[in-house]
C-alpha positions, 0 to 999 in steps of 0.5 A: 306223288308226282302228278300225271294229270296232264298225261292221263285222261281222267277216267271218271269223266273220260268215256273211252277205255284208252286214257293215254298213249306213250310215256314210260313205265317209271315207278312214279307213273305206275303209282299214279296210274294204279291209284287212279284205276289205270294200267298199261297193257302193251308197248310200242307204244304203251297203251294205258287203259281204264276198262268198263266194266272191270273184273274183280274178285271178292276176297271171301269167295275164291272158287277152289275145286276139290282137286286143288283143295286136296293138293292144298291140304296135302301141302307138298309145296312151299310158299314164299313172297317176293323171293323171285319176283323177276323170275315169276314175271318171266315165267308168266311171260313164257308163252311159246305159241302166242305173243305176250304183253309182258315184254322186257320193257314191262319186266324192267319197269315192274322189277323196279316197282318191286324194288321200291315195295309196290309190286309183289310176287308169290312163289309156289315151289315143289318138293325139290325146290323148283319154281312151279307156279306163281302170281305177281301184282301191285299193292297200294293201301288195301288194294291189290291188282293181280297182274298175271299167274302161271302154272308149270306144275298143274294147279300151282298158280291157283294154289298160289292165288289161294294163299295170296288171298288168305294173306290179303284177307288177314292184312285187311285188303278190300279190293282185288282187281283182275282187270279183264275176265278170262276163262280162268278167272271166271272159273275162280269166281271173278266178276264184273262191276262198272267202272264208276263202282270200281273207281269208288271202291278203289278210292276207299281202298288206297286211302290208307296209304300203307305199304304192304309187307307180306310174310317171307314164307308160309310154313 
């Protein structure tokens, strides 16, 4: 792995949340960043963050409402992995009434990261084969960073997250990063830990070095 220690401040000793400014979204830089608890959050220029505190999920404690669980049990949808990565990113970016941090620069960078096997998507298709929801994120070892989620059909994003969690648990993942809490992730059970605790868990989670190969679909 290429060394970017001269570009990024070391978040273990740097006491500010922005650890670098500028650079690009090359796969090598992204891989180094995520392995060290750092992620990009805007462009013009790119700002790189390591938040304190940090939002995470316990994979065993996703809060699913009765309404969503009823839809899961009905199964009127199809789940796939990595079938439409760029489309999922563009759907996550679609916010007509507000600006989005998922710019074309991010879409190009993360689509290349996906091509190399580090970024993944989960898609939820309705009964007519139309993409209604999805999630995308980064997998390194036993670590997954959830980047964004969308629902064009009510609750389809949450349904996708539920199935993603089930597969991650089966495959031995130990850390799910949600970066910063918001009203949606709070309602789903996300919580905060200190940066130092997060970095400790991250170091353990990425140590296996495995490259994740999710199933193509869930029956």
